[in-house]
C-alpha positions as CSV (number, residue, x, y, z in Angstrom):
1,X,-0.2,129.4,327.6
2,X,3.4,130.0,326.7
3,X,5.7,127.5,325.0
4,X,9.4,127.5,324.1
5,X,10.3,129.0,320.8
6,X,10.3,126.7,317.8
7,X,13.4,128.5,316.4
8,X,16.6,129.8,317.8
9,X,18.8,128.4,320.6
10,X,15.9,128.0,323.0
11,X,14.2,125.6,320.7
12,X,16.9,123.0,321.2
13,X,16.7,120.4,324.0
14,X,18.7,120.7,327.2
15,X,19.0,117.9,329.8
16,X,18.0,120.3,332.5
17,X,14.6,121.0,330.9
18,X,13.8,117.5,329.6
19,X,11.7,114.6,330.9
20,X,11.4,111.3,329.1
21,X,8.3,109.1,329.0
22,X,8.7,105.6,327.5
23,X,5.4,104.0,326.6
24,X,4.5,100.3,326.1
25,X,7.7,98.8,324.8
26,X,6.1,95.4,325.5
27,X,6.0,92.0,323.8
28,X,2.4,92.3,322.5
29,X,3.1,95.7,320.9
30,X,6.2,94.3,319.2
31,X,4.2,91.4,317.7
32,X,2.3,93.8,315.4
33,X,5.1,96.3,314.8
34,X,5.5,96.5,311.0
35,X,6.7,100.0,310.4
36,X,10.3,99.3,311.5
37,X,12.5,96.3,312.0
38,X,11.7,95.5,315.7
39,X,15.4,95.0,316.6
40,X,16.1,98.5,315.5
41,X,13.4,99.9,317.7
42,X,14.8,98.0,320.7
43,X,18.3,99.2,319.9
44,X,17.2,102.8,319.6
45,X,14.9,103.0,322.7
46,X,17.6,101.4,324.8
47,X,20.2,103.9,323.5
48,X,17.7,106.7,324.3
49,X,17.2,105.4,327.8
50,X,20.9,105.1,328.4
51,X,21.3,108.7,327.3
52,X,18.7,109.8,329.7
53,X,20.6,108.1,332.5
54,X,23.9,109.6,331.4
55,X,22.4,113.1,331.4
56,X,20.3,112.7,334.5
57,X,17.1,113.2,332.7
58,X,14.1,111.9,334.7
59,X,12.6,108.9,332.9
60,X,9.0,107.5,333.3
61,X,8.3,103.9,332.4
62,X,4.7,102.9,331.6
63,X,2.9,99.8,330.3
64,X,-0.6,98.9,329.4
65,X,-2.3,95.9,330.9
66,X,1.1,94.2,331.3
67,X,-0.5,91.0,332.8
68,X,-1.8,90.3,329.2
69,X,0.5,92.4,327.0
70,X,3.7,91.4,328.7
71,X,6.2,93.2,330.9
72,X,8.4,95.9,329.7
73,X,11.2,94.5,327.6
74,X,14.1,93.3,329.7
75,X,16.7,95.5,328.1
76,X,14.8,98.6,329.3
77,X,13.8,97.3,332.7
78,X,17.4,96.3,333.4
79,X,18.4,100.0,333.1
80,X,15.9,101.0,335.8
81,X,16.0,98.0,338.1
82,X,14.3,99.9,341.0
83,X,11.6,101.5,338.9
84,X,8.3,99.6,338.5
85,X,6.5,100.8,335.3
86,X,3.2,102.4,335.8
87,X,0.8,99.8,334.5
88,X,-2.3,101.5,332.9
89,X,-5.7,100.6,331.6
90,X,-6.0,103.9,329.7
91,X,-4.8,103.6,326.1
92,X,-3.9,107.3,326.3
93,X,-1.0,107.6,328.8
94,X,-1.8,111.2,329.6
95,X,-5.3,110.3,330.9
96,X,-3.6,108.3,333.7
97,X,-3.1,110.8,336.5
98,X,-0.2,108.8,338.0
99,X,1.9,109.4,334.9
100,X,1.0,113.1,334.7
101,X,1.7,113.6,338.4
102,X,5.2,112.1,338.0
103,X,6.0,114.3,335.1
104,X,4.6,117.4,336.8
105,X,6.7,116.8,339.9
106,X,9.9,117.1,337.8
107,X,8.9,120.7,337.0
108,X,10.2,120.2,333.4
109,X,8.2,121.3,330.4
110,X,10.1,119.7,327.5
111,X,8.4,116.3,327.2
112,X,10.2,113.7,325.2
113,X,8.1,110.7,324.2
114,X,8.8,107.3,322.6
115,X,6.5,104.3,322.5
116,X,4.5,101.7,320.7
117,X,2.3,102.2,318.7
118,X,3.0,105.6,317.2
119,X,-0.5,106.1,315.9
120,X,-2.2,105.4,319.2
121,X,-0.2,105.2,322.4
122,X,2.3,108.0,321.2
123,X,0.0,110.3,319.3
124,X,-2.7,110.5,321.9
125,X,-0.6,111.6,324.9
126,X,1.6,113.8,322.7
127,X,-1.4,115.8,321.4
128,X,-3.0,116.1,324.8
129,X,0.2,117.2,326.6
130,X,0.9,119.7,323.9
131,X,-2.5,121.3,324.7
132,X,-1.6,121.4,328.3
133,X,1.4,123.6,327.8
134,X,4.2,121.1,327.3
135,X,6.8,121.3,324.5
136,X,6.5,117.8,323.1
137,X,9.2,115.9,321.2
138,X,8.6,112.5,319.8
139,X,11.6,110.3,319.1
140,X,10.3,108.8,315.9
141,X,13.0,106.1,315.5
142,X,12.3,104.7,319.0
143,X,8.6,104.4,318.1
144,X,6.7,102.2,315.6
145,X,3.3,101.5,314.3
146,X,1.3,98.6,312.8
147,X,2.3,99.7,309.3
148,X,4.6,102.2,307.7
149,X,1.5,104.3,306.7
150,X,0.2,104.2,310.3
151,X,3.5,105.5,311.7
152,X,3.9,108.1,309.0
153,X,0.3,109.4,309.3
154,X,0.8,109.7,313.1
155,X,3.9,111.7,312.7
156,X,2.2,114.0,310.2
157,X,-0.8,114.4,312.5
158,X,1.4,115.3,315.5
159,X,3.5,117.7,313.4
160,X,0.3,119.5,312.4
161,X,-0.6,119.8,316.1
162,X,2.8,121.3,317.0
163,X,4.8,118.2,318.2
164,X,8.5,118.2,317.2
165,X,9.7,114.9,315.6
166,X,13.3,114.0,316.4
167,X,15.6,111.0,316.4
168,X,17.4,109.5,319.3
169,X,20.9,110.5,318.0
170,X,19.6,114.0,317.5
171,X,18.6,114.1,321.1
172,X,22.1,113.0,322.1
173,X,23.6,115.9,320.1
174,X,21.3,118.5,321.6
175,X,21.8,117.3,325.2
176,X,25.6,117.2,324.8
177,X,25.8,120.4,322.8
178,X,29.5,121.0,323.6
179,X,32.2,118.4,323.7
180,X,33.8,120.4,326.5
181,X,30.7,119.7,328.6
182,X,31.9,117.3,331.3
183,X,31.5,114.6,332.5
184,X,29.1,113.1,329.8
185,X,31.4,112.7,326.7
186,X,32.8,109.3,327.8
187,X,29.4,107.9,328.5
188,X,27.9,109.4,325.4
189,X,30.6,108.0,323.1
190,X,30.2,104.5,324.8
191,X,26.5,104.6,324.1
192,X,27.1,105.7,320.5
193,X,29.5,102.8,320.0
194,X,27.0,100.3,321.4
195,X,23.8,101.6,319.7
196,X,24.9,104.1,317.0
197,X,25.3,101.7,314.2
198,X,27.7,102.9,311.5
199,X,28.4,106.1,313.5
200,X,29.6,104.0,316.4
201,X,31.7,101.8,314.0
202,X,33.2,105.0,312.5
203,X,34.0,106.3,315.9
204,X,35.8,103.1,316.9
205,X,37.7,103.3,313.6
206,X,38.8,106.8,314.4
207,X,40.1,105.7,317.8
208,X,42.0,103.0,316.0
209,X,43.6,105.5,313.6
210,X,44.5,107.9,316.4
211,X,46.2,105.0,318.2
212,X,48.2,103.9,315.2
213,X,51.7,105.3,314.9
214,X,52.4,107.4,311.8
215,X,55.3,106.6,309.5
216,X,57.4,108.9,307.4
217,X,57.4,106.6,304.4
218,X,60.9,105.3,304.9
219,X,61.2,101.8,303.6
220,X,58.1,102.0,301.5
């Protein structure tokens, strides 16, 4: 079983090798999300999903018993209006053959996962997929657990297994890699302005400064 190097240029993500799986961002899961501010998780996972669309990264949506746990949050579903999430009974997404089949059909081996809760619905498929030859990256700030400890212990457990923790903005940087890479910079900067918090604000400020005429000090 071969895996991508953990160091060097090949260890970084590329859009062409990536596939994104978003797991159980549903109302029931959010009601007991205590490791992060829920609005931040919504912001980050929507930003991540928009990135995937901008970089043409295949995205798999999945829910667990949605008839009781609620449908996928609207902000995510609206980005993929024609995609019905795979509704599971398995707690471990990777035990549902439908999900695995969709991922396998992409032919991509860098698996990026975000979901609720980190300690269960993220850790279980991440560890299993890692054992099946995938390079697994977990977007920790688009995940959350029932407590800060639960989230942190899950990340530590996954790291010990070989999963790579990453944040959604780090994903954006690795996918873009070069500002000369067209045509994604306009979409990327728009996403960062909408979801990048202070980074988006700073970028808008920079645009303002660039548009402001300079003076030579006359009349000062």
